[in-house]
mmCIF file of the N, C-alpha and C atoms, coordinates in Angstrom:
data_MODEL
# 
_entry.id   MODEL 
# 
loop_
_atom_site.group_PDB 
_atom_site.id 
_atom_site.type_symbol 
_atom_site.label_atom_id 
_atom_site.label_alt_id 
_atom_site.label_comp_id 
_atom_site.label_asym_id 
_atom_site.label_entity_id 
_atom_site.label_seq_id 
_atom_site.pdbx_PDB_ins_code 
_atom_site.Cartn_x 
_atom_site.Cartn_y 
_atom_site.Cartn_z 
_atom_site.occupancy 
_atom_site.B_iso_or_equiv 
_atom_site.pdbx_formal_charge 
_atom_site.auth_seq_id 
_atom_site.auth_comp_id 
_atom_site.auth_asym_id 
_atom_site.auth_atom_id 
_atom_site.pdbx_PDB_model_num 
ATOM 1   N N  . MET A 1 1  ? -32.558 -3.305  1.936   1.00 0.00 ? 1  MET A N  1 
ATOM 2   C CA . MET A 1 1  ? -31.448 -4.204  1.694   1.00 0.00 ? 1  MET A CA 1 
ATOM 3   C C  . MET A 1 1  ? -30.370 -3.508  0.867   1.00 0.00 ? 1  MET A C  1 
ATOM 4   N N  . LYS A 1 2  ? -30.800 -2.809  -0.175  1.00 0.00 ? 2  LYS A N  1 
ATOM 5   C CA . LYS A 1 2  ? -29.857 -2.129  -1.034  1.00 0.00 ? 2  LYS A CA 1 
ATOM 6   C C  . LYS A 1 2  ? -29.137 -1.006  -0.279  1.00 0.00 ? 2  LYS A C  1 
ATOM 7   N N  . VAL A 1 3  ? -29.862 -0.313  0.585   1.00 0.00 ? 3  VAL A N  1 
ATOM 8   C CA . VAL A 1 3  ? -29.275 0.776   1.361   1.00 0.00 ? 3  VAL A CA 1 
ATOM 9   C C  . VAL A 1 3  ? -28.191 0.243   2.286   1.00 0.00 ? 3  VAL A C  1 
ATOM 10  N N  . GLU A 1 4  ? -28.412 -0.909  2.889   1.00 0.00 ? 4  GLU A N  1 
ATOM 11  C CA . GLU A 1 4  ? -27.415 -1.508  3.771   1.00 0.00 ? 4  GLU A CA 1 
ATOM 12  C C  . GLU A 1 4  ? -26.135 -1.817  3.004   1.00 0.00 ? 4  GLU A C  1 
ATOM 13  N N  . GLY A 1 5  ? -26.271 -2.302  1.783   1.00 0.00 ? 5  GLY A N  1 
ATOM 14  C CA . GLY A 1 5  ? -25.104 -2.594  0.947   1.00 0.00 ? 5  GLY A CA 1 
ATOM 15  C C  . GLY A 1 5  ? -24.306 -1.345  0.640   1.00 0.00 ? 5  GLY A C  1 
ATOM 16  N N  . VAL A 1 6  ? -25.006 -0.251  0.357   1.00 0.00 ? 6  VAL A N  1 
ATOM 17  C CA . VAL A 1 6  ? -24.341 1.018   0.073   1.00 0.00 ? 6  VAL A CA 1 
ATOM 18  C C  . VAL A 1 6  ? -23.600 1.503   1.312   1.00 0.00 ? 6  VAL A C  1 
ATOM 19  N N  . LYS A 1 7  ? -24.251 1.420   2.476   1.00 0.00 ? 7  LYS A N  1 
ATOM 20  C CA . LYS A 1 7  ? -23.613 1.848   3.717   1.00 0.00 ? 7  LYS A CA 1 
ATOM 21  C C  . LYS A 1 7  ? -22.385 0.989   4.011   1.00 0.00 ? 7  LYS A C  1 
ATOM 22  N N  . GLN A 1 8  ? -22.472 -0.296  3.752   1.00 0.00 ? 8  GLN A N  1 
ATOM 23  C CA . GLN A 1 8  ? -21.336 -1.191  3.993   1.00 0.00 ? 8  GLN A CA 1 
ATOM 24  C C  . GLN A 1 8  ? -20.172 -0.822  3.077   1.00 0.00 ? 8  GLN A C  1 
ATOM 25  N N  . ARG A 1 9  ? -20.462 -0.516  1.826   1.00 0.00 ? 9  ARG A N  1 
ATOM 26  C CA . ARG A 1 9  ? -19.395 -0.117  0.904   1.00 0.00 ? 9  ARG A CA 1 
ATOM 27  C C  . ARG A 1 9  ? -18.745 1.181   1.365   1.00 0.00 ? 9  ARG A C  1 
ATOM 28  N N  . GLU A 1 10 ? -19.549 2.121   1.867   1.00 0.00 ? 10 GLU A N  1 
ATOM 29  C CA . GLU A 1 10 ? -19.001 3.375   2.384   1.00 0.00 ? 10 GLU A CA 1 
ATOM 30  C C  . GLU A 1 10 ? -18.103 3.111   3.589   1.00 0.00 ? 10 GLU A C  1 
ATOM 31  N N  . LEU A 1 11 ? -18.537 2.212   4.469   1.00 0.00 ? 11 LEU A N  1 
ATOM 32  C CA . LEU A 1 11 ? -17.711 1.855   5.626   1.00 0.00 ? 11 LEU A CA 1 
ATOM 33  C C  . LEU A 1 11 ? -16.410 1.200   5.184   1.00 0.00 ? 11 LEU A C  1 
ATOM 34  N N  . ASP A 1 12 ? -16.503 0.313   4.187   1.00 0.00 ? 12 ASP A N  1 
ATOM 35  C CA . ASP A 1 12 ? -15.307 -0.347  3.665   1.00 0.00 ? 12 ASP A CA 1 
ATOM 36  C C  . ASP A 1 12 ? -14.344 0.679   3.082   1.00 0.00 ? 12 ASP A C  1 
ATOM 37  N N  . CYS A 1 13 ? -14.868 1.637   2.328   1.00 0.00 ? 13 CYS A N  1 
ATOM 38  C CA . CYS A 1 13 ? -14.029 2.680   1.735   1.00 0.00 ? 13 CYS A CA 1 
ATOM 39  C C  . CYS A 1 13 ? -13.381 3.529   2.818   1.00 0.00 ? 13 CYS A C  1 
ATOM 40  N N  . ASN A 1 14 ? -14.152 3.885   3.844   1.00 0.00 ? 14 ASN A N  1 
ATOM 41  C CA . ASN A 1 14 ? -13.595 4.676   4.945   1.00 0.00 ? 14 ASN A CA 1 
ATOM 42  C C  . ASN A 1 14 ? -12.504 3.904   5.666   1.00 0.00 ? 14 ASN A C  1 
ATOM 43  N N  . CYS A 1 15 ? -12.712 2.613   5.839   1.00 0.00 ? 15 CYS A N  1 
ATOM 44  C CA . CYS A 1 15 ? -11.728 1.775   6.517   1.00 0.00 ? 15 CYS A CA 1 
ATOM 45  C C  . CYS A 1 15 ? -10.441 1.714   5.697   1.00 0.00 ? 15 CYS A C  1 
ATOM 46  N N  . ILE A 1 16 ? -10.568 1.536   4.397   1.00 0.00 ? 16 ILE A N  1 
ATOM 47  C CA . ILE A 1 16 ? -9.398  1.494   3.523   1.00 0.00 ? 16 ILE A CA 1 
ATOM 48  C C  . ILE A 1 16 ? -8.677  2.835   3.544   1.00 0.00 ? 16 ILE A C  1 
ATOM 49  N N  . ALA A 1 17 ? -9.434  3.928   3.520   1.00 0.00 ? 17 ALA A N  1 
ATOM 50  C CA . ALA A 1 17 ? -8.823  5.261   3.567   1.00 0.00 ? 17 ALA A CA 1 
ATOM 51  C C  . ALA A 1 17 ? -8.046  5.463   4.863   1.00 0.00 ? 17 ALA A C  1 
ATOM 52  N N  . LEU A 1 18 ? -8.600  5.013   5.968   1.00 0.00 ? 18 LEU A N  1 
ATOM 53  C CA . LEU A 1 18 ? -7.901  5.131   7.249   1.00 0.00 ? 18 LEU A CA 1 
ATOM 54  C C  . LEU A 1 18 ? -6.634  4.274   7.275   1.00 0.00 ? 18 LEU A C  1 
ATOM 55  N N  . GLN A 1 19 ? -6.712  3.089   6.694   1.00 0.00 ? 19 GLN A N  1 
ATOM 56  C CA . GLN A 1 19 ? -5.547  2.217   6.629   1.00 0.00 ? 19 GLN A CA 1 
ATOM 57  C C  . GLN A 1 19 ? -4.446  2.845   5.776   1.00 0.00 ? 19 GLN A C  1 
ATOM 58  N N  . MET A 1 20 ? -4.833  3.422   4.645   1.00 0.00 ? 20 MET A N  1 
ATOM 59  C CA . MET A 1 20 ? -3.858  4.071   3.771   1.00 0.00 ? 20 MET A CA 1 
ATOM 60  C C  . MET A 1 20 ? -3.230  5.279   4.460   1.00 0.00 ? 20 MET A C  1 
ATOM 61  N N  . LYS A 1 21 ? -4.037  6.053   5.176   1.00 0.00 ? 21 LYS A N  1 
ATOM 62  C CA . LYS A 1 21 ? -3.518  7.215   5.902   1.00 0.00 ? 21 LYS A CA 1 
ATOM 63  C C  . LYS A 1 21 ? -2.494  6.772   6.943   1.00 0.00 ? 21 LYS A C  1 
ATOM 64  N N  . ALA A 1 22 ? -2.812  5.725   7.677   1.00 0.00 ? 22 ALA A N  1 
ATOM 65  C CA . ALA A 1 22 ? -1.883  5.195   8.685   1.00 0.00 ? 22 ALA A CA 1 
ATOM 66  C C  . ALA A 1 22 ? -0.603  4.689   8.021   1.00 0.00 ? 22 ALA A C  1 
ATOM 67  N N  . TYR A 1 23 ? -0.739  4.036   6.881   1.00 0.00 ? 23 TYR A N  1 
ATOM 68  C CA . TYR A 1 23 ? 0.412   3.524   6.144   1.00 0.00 ? 23 TYR A CA 1 
ATOM 69  C C  . TYR A 1 23 ? 1.310   4.677   5.706   1.00 0.00 ? 23 TYR A C  1 
ATOM 70  N N  . PHE A 1 24 ? 0.720   5.735   5.135   1.00 0.00 ? 24 PHE A N  1 
ATOM 71  C CA . PHE A 1 24 ? 1.497   6.887   4.676   1.00 0.00 ? 24 PHE A CA 1 
ATOM 72  C C  . PHE A 1 24 ? 2.192   7.584   5.837   1.00 0.00 ? 24 PHE A C  1 
ATOM 73  N N  . GLU A 1 25 ? 1.501   7.727   6.956   1.00 0.00 ? 25 GLU A N  1 
ATOM 74  C CA . GLU A 1 25 ? 2.109   8.374   8.124   1.00 0.00 ? 25 GLU A CA 1 
ATOM 75  C C  . GLU A 1 25 ? 3.275   7.554   8.666   1.00 0.00 ? 25 GLU A C  1 
ATOM 76  N N  . THR A 1 26 ? 3.120   6.244   8.699   1.00 0.00 ? 26 THR A N  1 
ATOM 77  C CA . THR A 1 26 ? 4.193   5.366   9.161   1.00 0.00 ? 26 THR A CA 1 
ATOM 78  C C  . THR A 1 26 ? 5.384   5.441   8.213   1.00 0.00 ? 26 THR A C  1 
ATOM 79  N N  . TYR A 1 27 ? 5.101   5.405   6.912   1.00 0.00 ? 27 TYR A N  1 
ATOM 80  C CA . TYR A 1 27 ? 6.163   5.506   5.917   1.00 0.00 ? 27 TYR A CA 1 
ATOM 81  C C  . TYR A 1 27 ? 6.895   6.842   6.056   1.00 0.00 ? 27 TYR A C  1 
ATOM 82  N N  . GLN A 1 28 ? 6.121   7.919   6.210   1.00 0.00 ? 28 GLN A N  1 
ATOM 83  C CA . GLN A 1 28 ? 6.694   9.261   6.338   1.00 0.00 ? 28 GLN A CA 1 
ATOM 84  C C  . GLN A 1 28 ? 7.655   9.321   7.533   1.00 0.00 ? 28 GLN A C  1 
ATOM 85  N N  . LEU A 1 29 ? 7.272   8.751   8.652   1.00 0.00 ? 29 LEU A N  1 
ATOM 86  C CA . LEU A 1 29 ? 8.110   8.721   9.848   1.00 0.00 ? 29 LEU A CA 1 
ATOM 87  C C  . LEU A 1 29 ? 9.392   7.920   9.594   1.00 0.00 ? 29 LEU A C  1 
ATOM 88  N N  . PHE A 1 30 ? 9.253   6.753   9.002   1.00 0.00 ? 30 PHE A N  1 
ATOM 89  C CA . PHE A 1 30 ? 10.402  5.909   8.672   1.00 0.00 ? 30 PHE A CA 1 
ATOM 90  C C  . PHE A 1 30 ? 11.345  6.630   7.714   1.00 0.00 ? 30 PHE A C  1 
ATOM 91  N N  . PHE A 1 31 ? 10.769  7.256   6.700   1.00 0.00 ? 31 PHE A N  1 
ATOM 92  C CA . PHE A 1 31 ? 11.532  7.992   5.692   1.00 0.00 ? 31 PHE A CA 1 
ATOM 93  C C  . PHE A 1 31 ? 12.314  9.141   6.338   1.00 0.00 ? 31 PHE A C  1 
ATOM 94  N N  . ARG A 1 32 ? 11.640  9.912   7.177   1.00 0.00 ? 32 ARG A N  1 
ATOM 95  C CA . ARG A 1 32 ? 12.265  11.060  7.839   1.00 0.00 ? 32 ARG A CA 1 
ATOM 96  C C  . ARG A 1 32 ? 13.427  10.619  8.736   1.00 0.00 ? 32 ARG A C  1 
ATOM 97  N N  . GLU A 1 33 ? 13.249  9.515   9.448   1.00 0.00 ? 33 GLU A N  1 
ATOM 98  C CA . GLU A 1 33 ? 14.278  9.047   10.378  1.00 0.00 ? 33 GLU A CA 1 
ATOM 99  C C  . GLU A 1 33 ? 15.469  8.401   9.678   1.00 0.00 ? 33 GLU A C  1 
ATOM 100 N N  . ASN A 1 34 ? 15.227  7.721   8.562   1.00 0.00 ? 34 ASN A N  1 
ATOM 101 C CA . ASN A 1 34 ? 16.287  6.961   7.913   1.00 0.00 ? 34 ASN A CA 1 
ATOM 102 C C  . ASN A 1 34 ? 16.979  7.677   6.752   1.00 0.00 ? 34 ASN A C  1 
ATOM 103 N N  . LEU A 1 35 ? 16.290  8.587   6.097   1.00 0.00 ? 35 LEU A N  1 
ATOM 104 C CA . LEU A 1 35 ? 16.867  9.337   4.985   1.00 0.00 ? 35 LEU A CA 1 
ATOM 105 C C  . LEU A 1 35 ? 16.529  10.820  5.145   1.00 0.00 ? 35 LEU A C  1 
ATOM 106 N N  . PRO A 1 36 ? 17.066  11.456  6.184   1.00 0.00 ? 36 PRO A N  1 
ATOM 107 C CA . PRO A 1 36 ? 16.659  12.830  6.498   1.00 0.00 ? 36 PRO A CA 1 
ATOM 108 C C  . PRO A 1 36 ? 16.932  13.848  5.389   1.00 0.00 ? 36 PRO A C  1 
ATOM 109 N N  . GLN A 1 37 ? 18.041  13.712  4.678   1.00 0.00 ? 37 GLN A N  1 
ATOM 110 C CA . GLN A 1 37 ? 18.334  14.678  3.607   1.00 0.00 ? 37 GLN A CA 1 
ATOM 111 C C  . GLN A 1 37 ? 17.367  14.523  2.439   1.00 0.00 ? 37 GLN A C  1 
ATOM 112 N N  . LEU A 1 38 ? 17.099  13.296  2.051   1.00 0.00 ? 38 LEU A N  1 
ATOM 113 C CA . LEU A 1 38 ? 16.159  13.056  0.964   1.00 0.00 ? 38 LEU A CA 1 
ATOM 114 C C  . LEU A 1 38 ? 14.747  13.462  1.382   1.00 0.00 ? 38 LEU A C  1 
ATOM 115 N N  . TYR A 1 39 ? 14.408  13.184  2.634   1.00 0.00 ? 39 TYR A N  1 
ATOM 116 C CA . TYR A 1 39 ? 13.112  13.595  3.164   1.00 0.00 ? 39 TYR A CA 1 
ATOM 117 C C  . TYR A 1 39 ? 12.964  15.116  3.096   1.00 0.00 ? 39 TYR A C  1 
ATOM 118 N N  . ALA A 1 40 ? 14.006  15.841  3.507   1.00 0.00 ? 40 ALA A N  1 
ATOM 119 C CA . ALA A 1 40 ? 13.967  17.308  3.471   1.00 0.00 ? 40 ALA A CA 1 
ATOM 120 C C  . ALA A 1 40 ? 13.829  17.808  2.033   1.00 0.00 ? 40 ALA A C  1 
ATOM 121 N N  . HIS A 1 41 ? 14.527  17.160  1.112   1.00 0.00 ? 41 HIS A N  1 
ATOM 122 C CA . HIS A 1 41 ? 14.437  17.547  -0.299  1.00 0.00 ? 41 HIS A CA 1 
ATOM 123 C C  . HIS A 1 41 ? 13.023  17.317  -0.840  1.00 0.00 ? 41 HIS A C  1 
ATOM 124 N N  . PHE A 1 42 ? 12.475  16.144  -0.569  1.00 0.00 ? 42 PHE A N  1 
ATOM 125 C CA . PHE A 1 42 ? 11.105  15.852  -1.008  1.00 0.00 ? 42 PHE A CA 1 
ATOM 126 C C  . PHE A 1 42 ? 10.117  16.824  -0.376  1.00 0.00 ? 42 PHE A C  1 
ATOM 127 N N  . SER A 1 43 ? 10.310  17.126  0.894   1.00 0.00 ? 43 SER A N  1 
ATOM 128 C CA . SER A 1 43 ? 9.411   18.050  1.589   1.00 0.00 ? 43 SER A CA 1 
ATOM 129 C C  . SER A 1 43 ? 9.478   19.438  0.965   1.00 0.00 ? 43 SER A C  1 
ATOM 130 N N  . ALA A 1 44 ? 10.690  19.897  0.627   1.00 0.00 ? 44 ALA A N  1 
ATOM 131 C CA . ALA A 1 44 ? 10.852  21.208  0.003   1.00 0.00 ? 44 ALA A CA 1 
ATOM 132 C C  . ALA A 1 44 ? 10.144  21.266  -1.344  1.00 0.00 ? 44 ALA A C  1 
ATOM 133 N N  . LEU A 1 45 ? 10.126  20.132  -2.048  1.00 0.00 ? 45 LEU A N  1 
ATOM 134 C CA . LEU A 1 45 ? 9.441   20.061  -3.347  1.00 0.00 ? 45 LEU A CA 1 
ATOM 135 C C  . LEU A 1 45 ? 7.959   19.719  -3.208  1.00 0.00 ? 45 LEU A C  1 
ATOM 136 N N  . GLN A 1 46 ? 7.523   19.497  -1.978  1.00 0.00 ? 46 GLN A N  1 
ATOM 137 C CA . GLN A 1 46 ? 6.146   19.094  -1.666  1.00 0.00 ? 46 GLN A CA 1 
ATOM 138 C C  . GLN A 1 46 ? 5.766   17.780  -2.352  1.00 0.00 ? 46 GLN A C  1 
ATOM 139 N N  . VAL A 1 47 ? 6.728   16.862  -2.369  1.00 0.00 ? 47 VAL A N  1 
ATOM 140 C CA . VAL A 1 47 ? 6.490   15.523  -2.898  1.00 0.00 ? 47 VAL A CA 1 
ATOM 141 C C  . VAL A 1 47 ? 6.109   14.645  -1.712  1.00 0.00 ? 47 VAL A C  1 
ATOM 142 N N  . THR A 1 48 ? 4.887   14.177  -1.712  1.00 0.00 ? 48 THR A N  1 
ATOM 143 C CA . THR A 1 48 ? 4.382   13.369  -0.605  1.00 0.00 ? 48 THR A CA 1 
ATOM 144 C C  . THR A 1 48 ? 4.300   11.892  -1.009  1.00 0.00 ? 48 THR A C  1 
ATOM 145 N N  . PRO A 1 49 ? 4.341   10.981  -0.035  1.00 0.00 ? 49 PRO A N  1 
ATOM 146 C CA . PRO A 1 49 ? 4.326   9.554   -0.352  1.00 0.00 ? 49 PRO A CA 1 
ATOM 147 C C  . PRO A 1 49 ? 3.131   9.110   -1.204  1.00 0.00 ? 49 PRO A C  1 
ATOM 148 N N  . ASP A 1 50 ? 2.000   9.741   -1.030  1.00 0.00 ? 50 ASP A N  1 
ATOM 149 C CA . ASP A 1 50 ? 0.840   9.321   -1.822  1.00 0.00 ? 50 ASP A CA 1 
ATOM 150 C C  . ASP A 1 50 ? 1.048   9.527   -3.318  1.00 0.00 ? 50 ASP A C  1 
ATOM 151 N N  . ILE A 1 51 ? 2.005   10.366  -3.682  1.00 0.00 ? 51 ILE A N  1 
ATOM 152 C CA . ILE A 1 51 ? 2.291   10.607  -5.098  1.00 0.00 ? 51 ILE A CA 1 
ATOM 153 C C  . ILE A 1 51 ? 3.062   9.435   -5.708  1.00 0.00 ? 51 ILE A C  1 
ATOM 154 N N  . TYR A 1 52 ? 3.970   8.843   -4.950  1.00 0.00 ? 52 TYR A N  1 
ATOM 155 C CA . TYR A 1 52 ? 4.817   7.813   -5.550  1.00 0.00 ? 52 TYR A CA 1 
ATOM 156 C C  . TYR A 1 52 ? 4.633   6.409   -4.985  1.00 0.00 ? 52 TYR A C  1 
ATOM 157 N N  . ILE A 1 53 ? 4.057   6.253   -3.810  1.00 0.00 ? 53 ILE A N  1 
ATOM 158 C CA . ILE A 1 53 ? 3.892   4.909   -3.246  1.00 0.00 ? 53 ILE A CA 1 
ATOM 159 C C  . ILE A 1 53 ? 2.777   4.134   -3.936  1.00 0.00 ? 53 ILE A C  1 
ATOM 160 N N  . ILE A 1 54 ? 1.703   4.787   -4.261  1.00 0.00 ? 54 ILE A N  1 
ATOM 161 C CA . ILE A 1 54 ? 0.553   4.099   -4.855  1.00 0.00 ? 54 ILE A CA 1 
ATOM 162 C C  . ILE A 1 54 ? 0.950   3.336   -6.117  1.00 0.00 ? 54 ILE A C  1 
ATOM 163 N N  . ASP A 1 55 ? 1.739   3.949   -6.990  1.00 0.00 ? 55 ASP A N  1 
ATOM 164 C CA . ASP A 1 55 ? 2.122   3.287   -8.233  1.00 0.00 ? 55 ASP A CA 1 
ATOM 165 C C  . ASP A 1 55 ? 2.909   2.009   -7.972  1.00 0.00 ? 55 ASP A C  1 
ATOM 166 N N  . TRP A 1 56 ? 3.835   2.053   -7.004  1.00 0.00 ? 56 TRP A N  1 
ATOM 167 C CA . TRP A 1 56 ? 4.614   0.870   -6.696  1.00 0.00 ? 56 TRP A CA 1 
ATOM 168 C C  . TRP A 1 56 ? 3.755   -0.227  -6.089  1.00 0.00 ? 56 TRP A C  1 
ATOM 169 N N  . SER A 1 57 ? 2.860   0.144   -5.202  1.00 0.00 ? 57 SER A N  1 
ATOM 170 C CA . SER A 1 57 ? 2.020   -0.874  -4.577  1.00 0.00 ? 57 SER A CA 1 
ATOM 171 C C  . SER A 1 57 ? 1.089   -1.505  -5.605  1.00 0.00 ? 57 SER A C  1 
ATOM 172 N N  . ALA A 1 58 ? 0.613   -0.708  -6.572  1.00 0.00 ? 58 ALA A N  1 
ATOM 173 C CA . ALA A 1 58 ? -0.235  -1.262  -7.631  1.00 0.00 ? 58 ALA A CA 1 
ATOM 174 C C  . ALA A 1 58 ? 0.566   -2.219  -8.501  1.00 0.00 ? 58 ALA A C  1 
ATOM 175 N N  . LEU A 1 59 ? 1.805   -1.840  -8.806  1.00 0.00 ? 59 LEU A N  1 
ATOM 176 C CA . LEU A 1 59 ? 2.654   -2.702  -9.619  1.00 0.00 ? 59 LEU A CA 1 
ATOM 177 C C  . LEU A 1 59 ? 2.941   -4.023  -8.901  1.00 0.00 ? 59 LEU A C  1 
ATOM 178 N N  . VAL A 1 60 ? 3.253   -3.947  -7.632  1.00 0.00 ? 60 VAL A N  1 
ATOM 179 C CA . VAL A 1 60 ? 3.519   -5.153  -6.845  1.00 0.00 ? 60 VAL A CA 1 
ATOM 180 C C  . VAL A 1 60 ? 2.269   -6.029  -6.805  1.00 0.00 ? 60 VAL A C  1 
ATOM 181 N N  . ALA A 1 61 ? 1.109   -5.420  -6.634  1.00 0.00 ? 61 ALA A N  1 
ATOM 182 C CA . ALA A 1 61 ? -0.137  -6.187  -6.595  1.00 0.00 ? 61 ALA A CA 1 
ATOM 183 C C  . ALA A 1 61 ? -0.378  -6.909  -7.918  1.00 0.00 ? 61 ALA A C  1 
ATOM 184 N N  . VAL A 1 62 ? -0.133  -6.230  -9.014  1.00 0.00 ? 62 VAL A N  1 
ATOM 185 C CA . VAL A 1 62 ? -0.324  -6.853  -10.327 1.00 0.00 ? 62 VAL A CA 1 
ATOM 186 C C  . VAL A 1 62 ? 0.655   -7.998  -10.525 1.00 0.00 ? 62 VAL A C  1 
ATOM 187 N N  . LEU A 1 63 ? 1.894   -7.771  -10.166 1.00 0.00 ? 63 LEU A N  1 
ATOM 188 C CA . LEU A 1 63 ? 2.903   -8.813  -10.376 1.00 0.00 ? 63 LEU A CA 1 
ATOM 189 C C  . LEU A 1 63 ? 2.691   -10.024 -9.477  1.00 0.00 ? 63 LEU A C  1 
ATOM 190 N N  . THR A 1 64 ? 2.322   -9.792  -8.237  1.00 0.00 ? 64 THR A N  1 
ATOM 191 C CA . THR A 1 64 ? 2.152   -10.919 -7.323  1.00 0.00 ? 64 THR A CA 1 
ATOM 192 C C  . THR A 1 64 ? 0.831   -11.644 -7.516  1.00 0.00 ? 64 THR A C  1 
ATOM 193 N N  . SER A 1 65 ? -0.169  -10.958 -8.041  1.00 0.00 ? 65 SER A N  1 
ATOM 194 C CA . SER A 1 65 ? -1.461  -11.624 -8.240  1.00 0.00 ? 65 SER A CA 1 
ATOM 195 C C  . SER A 1 65 ? -1.396  -12.642 -9.369  1.00 0.00 ? 65 SER A C  1 
ATOM 196 N N  . SER A 1 66 ? -0.419  -12.492 -10.262 1.00 0.00 ? 66 SER A N  1 
ATOM 197 C CA . SER A 1 66 ? -0.326  -13.430 -11.375 1.00 0.00 ? 66 SER A CA 1 
ATOM 198 C C  . SER A 1 66 ? 0.532   -14.646 -11.048 1.00 0.00 ? 66 SER A C  1 
ATOM 199 N N  . LEU A 1 67 ? 1.147   -14.645 -9.881  1.00 0.00 ? 67 LEU A N  1 
ATOM 200 C CA . LEU A 1 67 ? 1.947   -15.802 -9.495  1.00 0.00 ? 67 LEU A CA 1 
ATOM 201 C C  . LEU A 1 67 ? 1.050   -16.961 -9.078  1.00 0.00 ? 67 LEU A C  1 
ATOM 202 N N  . VAL A 1 68 ? 1.358   -18.102 -9.605  1.00 0.00 ? 68 VAL A N  1 
ATOM 203 C CA . VAL A 1 68 ? 0.595   -19.299 -9.249  1.00 0.00 ? 68 VAL A CA 1 
ATOM 204 C C  . VAL A 1 68 ? 1.536   -20.255 -8.537  1.00 0.00 ? 68 VAL A C  1 
ATOM 205 N N  . LEU A 1 69 ? 1.157   -20.643 -7.354  1.00 0.00 ? 69 LEU A N  1 
ATOM 206 C CA . LEU A 1 69 ? 1.953   -21.607 -6.618  1.00 0.00 ? 69 LEU A CA 1 
ATOM 207 C C  . LEU A 1 69 ? 1.477   -23.017 -6.947  1.00 0.00 ? 69 LEU A C  1 
ATOM 208 N N  . VAL A 1 70 ? 2.376   -23.773 -7.520  1.00 0.00 ? 70 VAL A N  1 
ATOM 209 C CA . VAL A 1 70 ? 2.030   -25.135 -7.931  1.00 0.00 ? 70 VAL A CA 1 
ATOM 210 C C  . VAL A 1 70 ? 2.625   -26.109 -6.913  1.00 0.00 ? 70 VAL A C  1 
ATOM 211 N N  . PRO A 1 71 ? 1.789   -26.984 -6.370  1.00 0.00 ? 71 PRO A N  1 
ATOM 212 C CA . PRO A 1 71 ? 2.335   -27.980 -5.435  1.00 0.00 ? 71 PRO A CA 1 
ATOM 213 C C  . PRO A 1 71 ? 3.312   -28.905 -6.159  1.00 0.00 ? 71 PRO A C  1 
ATOM 214 N N  . VAL A 1 72 ? 4.398   -29.203 -5.480  1.00 0.00 ? 72 VAL A N  1 
ATOM 215 C CA . VAL A 1 72 ? 5.425   -30.061 -6.083  1.00 0.00 ? 72 VAL A CA 1 
ATOM 216 C C  . VAL A 1 72 ? 5.675   -31.220 -5.119  1.00 0.00 ? 72 VAL A C  1 
ATOM 217 N N  . ALA A 1 73 ? 5.749   -32.405 -5.683  1.00 0.00 ? 73 ALA A N  1 
ATOM 218 C CA . ALA A 1 73 ? 6.058   -33.577 -4.877  1.00 0.00 ? 73 ALA A CA 1 
ATOM 219 C C  . ALA A 1 73 ? 7.528   -33.929 -5.070  1.00 0.00 ? 73 ALA A C  1 
ATOM 220 N N  . VAL A 1 74 ? 8.177   -34.254 -3.974  1.00 0.00 ? 74 VAL A N  1 
ATOM 221 C CA . VAL A 1 74 ? 9.571   -34.655 -4.036  1.00 0.00 ? 74 VAL A CA 1 
ATOM 222 C C  . VAL A 1 74 ? 9.609   -36.161 -3.842  1.00 0.00 ? 74 VAL A C  1 
ATOM 223 N N  . VAL A 1 75 ? 10.208  -36.835 -4.786  1.00 0.00 ? 75 VAL A N  1 
ATOM 224 C CA . VAL A 1 75 ? 10.301  -38.281 -4.721  1.00 0.00 ? 75 VAL A CA 1 
ATOM 225 C C  . VAL A 1 75 ? 11.771  -38.641 -4.538  1.00 0.00 ? 75 VAL A C  1 
ATOM 226 N N  . SER A 1 76 ? 12.057  -39.356 -3.476  1.00 0.00 ? 76 SER A N  1 
ATOM 227 C CA . SER A 1 76 ? 13.436  -39.769 -3.265  1.00 0.00 ? 76 SER A CA 1 
ATOM 228 C C  . SER A 1 76 ? 13.555  -41.282 -3.481  1.00 0.00 ? 76 SER A C  1 
ATOM 229 N N  . ALA A 1 77 ? 14.698  -41.658 -3.992  1.00 0.00 ? 77 ALA A N  1 
ATOM 230 C CA . ALA A 1 77 ? 14.907  -43.087 -4.310  1.00 0.00 ? 77 ALA A CA 1 
ATOM 231 C C  . ALA A 1 77 ? 15.463  -43.849 -3.151  1.00 0.00 ? 77 ALA A C  1 
# 
């Protein structure tokens, strides 16, 4: 039972890694097509999306996870 849990976690990690790789590749393509000069500059400096995207996505996750949606009733007279 414990071994199955470990294997499942490994599969989950591999799945997340594949998703992140696909995300970075898609971003890289979008970046290259829309901001070619900046892309060339970053490439020359060997600055890759994994260096700067992760921090922003973590920040967005922290900020959005603390939002609480409160149901509101509208009463009209």
